[in-house]
C-alpha positions in Angstrom: 6.8 65.9 25.0 6.8 63.7 28.1 6.7 59.9 27.8 5.8 57.4 30.5 8.5 54.9 31.4 6.9 52.1 29.4 9.5 49.5 28.5 7.6 46.6 27.0 8.5 45.8 23.4 6.3 47.7 20.9 6.1 47.4 17.2 4.6 50.2 15.2 3.4 49.2 11.7 2.8 52.4 9.8 1.0 52.2 6.4 0.6 54.5 3.5 -0.2 54.3 -0.2 3.1 56.0 -1.2 6.2 56.7 0.9 5.2 60.4 1.2 2.0 59.2 2.9 3.9 57.9 5.9 2.8 60.7 8.1 5.6 61.9 10.4 8.0 59.2 9.3 11.1 61.2 10.3 9.6 61.9 13.7 9.0 58.2 14.4 12.5 57.3 13.3 13.9 60.0 15.7 11.8 58.6 18.6 13.4 55.1 18.1 16.6 56.5 19.5 14.7 57.5 22.6 12.7 54.3 22.8 15.0 51.3 22.5 12.0 48.9 22.8 10.3 50.4 19.7 10.4 48.6 16.4 9.2 50.5 13.4 7.9 48.8 10.2 6.7 51.2 7.5 4.6 49.6 4.8 3.7 51.1 1.4 0.8 49.7 -0.6 1.1 51.5 -4.0 4.7 52.4 -4.5 5.7 53.4 -8.0 9.2 53.0 -9.5 10.1 56.6 -9.1 9.6 56.3 -5.3 12.7 54.1 -5.1 10.9 52.3 -2.2 12.9 49.4 -0.8 10.9 48.7 2.3 7.8 46.6 2.9 5.0 46.6 0.5 1.3 45.5 0.6 -1.4 46.1 3.1 -0.2 47.0 6.6 -2.4 44.6 8.4 -1.1 41.8 6.2 2.4 42.7 7.1 1.6 42.2 10.8 0.2 38.8 10.0 3.3 37.8 8.1 5.6 38.9 10.9 3.4 37.7 13.9 1.1 34.9 12.8 0.1 34.1 16.4 -1.2 37.2 18.1 -2.7 35.4 21.1 -0.3 37.0 23.5 -0.5 40.5 22.1 -2.5 43.7 22.2 -3.3 45.6 19.0 -4.1 49.3 18.8 -5.3 50.0 15.2 -6.3 53.2 13.5 -7.2 54.1 10.0 -10.1 54.0 7.6 -13.0 51.8 8.7 -12.2 49.2 6.1 -8.6 48.9 7.4 -9.7 48.6 11.0 -12.5 46.2 10.2 -10.2 44.0 8.1 -7.5 44.0 10.8 -9.9 43.0 13.6 -11.5 40.2 11.5 -8.1 38.7 10.4 -6.3 39.1 13.7 -9.1 37.5 15.7 -10.1 34.8 13.3 -6.7 33.9 11.7 -4.2 34.9 14.3 -5.9 34.1 17.6 -6.0 37.7 19.0 -8.5 37.8 21.8 -11.2 40.3 20.7 -10.9 42.2 24.0 -7.2 42.9 23.1 -8.1 44.8 19.9 -8.4 48.6 20.4 -9.3 50.8 17.5 -10.0 54.3 16.3 -11.5 54.3 12.8 -11.1 57.5 10.9 -14.3 58.7 9.2 -15.0 61.6 7.0 -18.2 63.6 6.5 -18.8 61.6 3.4 -18.5 58.4 5.5 -21.1 59.7 7.9 -23.5 60.4 5.0 -23.6 56.7 3.9 -26.7 54.7 4.9 
């Protein structure tokens, strides 16, 4: 895999319901050694005691707001279920001052989502 020489600070907030839902978690952690300006914040919303999760909990877009309450000088690239993307856009723009044109997103939809009116 080839990476461009992008050296601006980047924070990846990665959410899942349970720790095992953090898709490619080990790969992201490995990339951090190659990308010194990358900060990784995994967030789990529904951890159970047997997960032994000691990291961040709650909704991933709320974790962003807790860490960066003023997003006016940032860009956001969001992906996930439509409700996640829509909630992030609404809160980042209205509560944290993110310019709407600095919010980029890819909402994941399923065939069932497409069938909804």
